[in-house]
N, C-alpha and C positions, 0 to 999 in steps of 0.2 A: 591684394586681389581686387580688381575693379568690379564695379556694379554691372551685372549683365542685364537684369530686368528690374525696373523701378516702377512700383505701383504707388500712385499718389491720389489719396482720397477717392478710391474706386467705389462706385455705386452701381448696383445691379438690381433692377426691378422688373417684375412681370405685372403690369397694371399697378394696382395698389399694394401688391405683395413685395416687400423689400427682402431680397435674398442676401445682399451684401450692402450694409448701410454706409460704411466709411472705412475702407481698408488701405493701410499704408504698409509697404513691405519692400525690402530690397533683397534680390537674389544675386549672389556674387557670381562673376564669370567663372565657369568651370566647376561649379558646385554641384554636388549630388544631394538633392533636396527633396524631402517628402512632406506631404500634407496629411495630417491625421485629424479625425473628428467623426462624430456620429453621422449617420446617413442624413442627407438633406441639409447639411451645414454650409454648403457652398463650395466644396472642394472641386467638383467637376465643373461647376459654373465658372470658377476662376480660371481653370485650365482652358476652357472653351473661349473665354474672353481673351486670353493670351493668344490663342490660335487664330482668333478672328471669326469664330463660329457663333459667338454670342455678342450682342451689342453692348455698349458701355453707356450707362445712363448718366454717369458723373465721374469726374476725375480723368487721369491719364495713365497709360501704360507706355513705358519707354524702354527701348533696347539700346544699350550703349549710348544713352543720351538722346536718342531719336524717338520722338513720340510716334506711336504706331496705331493710334485709335482708328484712323481712317485709311490705313493701308490694307489692301486686299490680302486675304489669307495666304495666297500663293506667292506673295511678295515679301513675306515676313522672315524667310529663311528658318522656318521651324518645321520639325518633323513631329508627327503625332502617332502614338501606338495605342490601339484600343483594346478593350477587354475581349471583343469577339474576333480579333485578328484582322478582319477586313481584307483578306487576300482574295484574289480572283480565282474562283474554283475551276475555271476552264483553262487556266494557264499553268504550266509547269513552274517549279520553283525558280528556275533561271528566267523564264519569261516574266514572272511576277516582278523579280528584282530589276530586270532590264526595262520594264514598261516606262518608268519615268524618264530614263535616259533616252529611250527611243523617241519619246514625245518632244525631247529637246533637240532631236535630229543630230545627235553626235555621230561621228564616224563609227562604223560597225566594229572595227578593231579596238577602238577606245571603249565602246560599250562592253565588249567581251572582257577586256582587261579589268575594267572596273567591277564588273559583276563577279568575275573570278576572285578578285581581292575581297569584295564584301562577303561573298559566300564563305571564304576562308576565315574572315574576321569573326563571323557568328557561328562557325563550325557546322555548316550544313552543306559543304561541297558534295558529299556523297549522295545527297538527295536532289541534286540539281535538276534531274530529268523526271522527277515524280510530280504528280498532281497533288494538290492539298489534301484530297480525300484519302490519300495513302500516307499521310503524315500524322503524328501525334499532335496533341494540342501545343506542347512545348515547341515542337519543330515548326508548327505553323506560326507561333508567335515569333520565332527567330526569323522566319521569312518576312513577317511584317516589320521586324526591326531592321533587317537587311534592306528592305525597300525604302525605309525611312533614311537609312544611312546613305543611299545613293543620291540623296538630295544635298549632301554635304551641309547638313544643318548646323547652326551654331547652338541650337537649343533643341532638346527632345522632350516632349510632353508625353507622359504615359498615364492613361486613365484606367486604373484597376487592371494592369497588364497581366497579373497572375491569378486573378480571381477564379478562373475556370480550370486551373491547373492543380495537379496533385502536389503535395508538399515537397517531394524531391525535385520535381520539375520546376516548381516555383522558385526554389533556391537556385537552380541552374540558370534560369532566366534572369533573376536578380543579379547573379554573379556576372552575367553577360553585360547588363547595364553598368555595373560597377567597373568592369574592365574597360568598356568603351569610354566611360567617363574619364578614367585615369589615363588610358593610352592615347585618346584622341582629344582630350580636354574639352569635351562637349558638355555644356550645362544640361543637367537632367532634372526635371521636376516630375515627381510621381505622386499620384493620388492612390492610396492603398489602404485597405482595411486590415491587412495582415500586420499587426503591430510588431511581431517578432522579426519579420522580414524588413520592415522599415528601420527598426533599431539596429539590425544586423548589417545593413548595407549602406544606408544613407549617412551623410555627414551631419546633416542638420534636420531638425524636426520643427514644423510649425503646426500647432494645434489650433483648430478652428471650431467655434460653436456659433451657430446662428449668424454666420457671415462675419464674425469678428475674431481676430487673433487673440487667443487666450494663453498661448505659450509659444516661445521662440527660443530655441537653444540647441546645443550639440546633441546629437543622438546618444552619445555616450553618457550623457548626464540625465537622461530621462529615467525617472523612477516610477514605481507602481503608483505612488501617491500622485505624481503628475498625470499619469494616464487616467487614473480615476477622476481627477479633476477635469481633464479635457472632456471625457465622455459623460461624466455625471453632473458637471456644472458647478462644482465647488470652486472656491478661490484657488487659483493655480500658482504654486511656488515657481519662481523663475529659476533658470539655470544658475547654479552656483549658490543658491540660497540654502 
């Protein structure tokens, strides 16, 4: 499996405050990957750097060998899903999903075809004519995911996408991410506080403390000792040890 995202000596600062001092990491193409760590450790900052929403003070980020530090966010072929859904409240589900395609001035029949396919992919066809206020949190997150998919992204970033959802709905949304990852071979990076969901759905876990990687290994090999080390700061046993 080839490298999809390459981080080399990444540095992030806000004034004199160093958030990420020197981070090196490879994310494989088509991987379902999750970041774990205490609040303020740099997880969201890292995702926002990939998306182009945060500046990079040092090092490079490359997609499939192409450095993207200075490429505009809308040129990076990345979709992003947020905790607060970020759907347009005055638009129906169908209108929300069609919005990006209309901005690209695609033919109306092509927009309808693609929207219908995407709604079916995320299982919200029956809600196509509803406004977001008539949807549950999980349904709104599926709208956000559908709107992301209409961009045909090679990478989806998700920043705490299930934080506001009840446990049952959170599992359903994570299952959607996993299915899309497997069926569409889209690389997915998720920042999540729900450890059980991370371990249940992701292929790989990277633990971060104070902007530094302290654990990197398969989700299936993460033990309670490893989690305690990630969150409490002790020496972290690596996968297979």
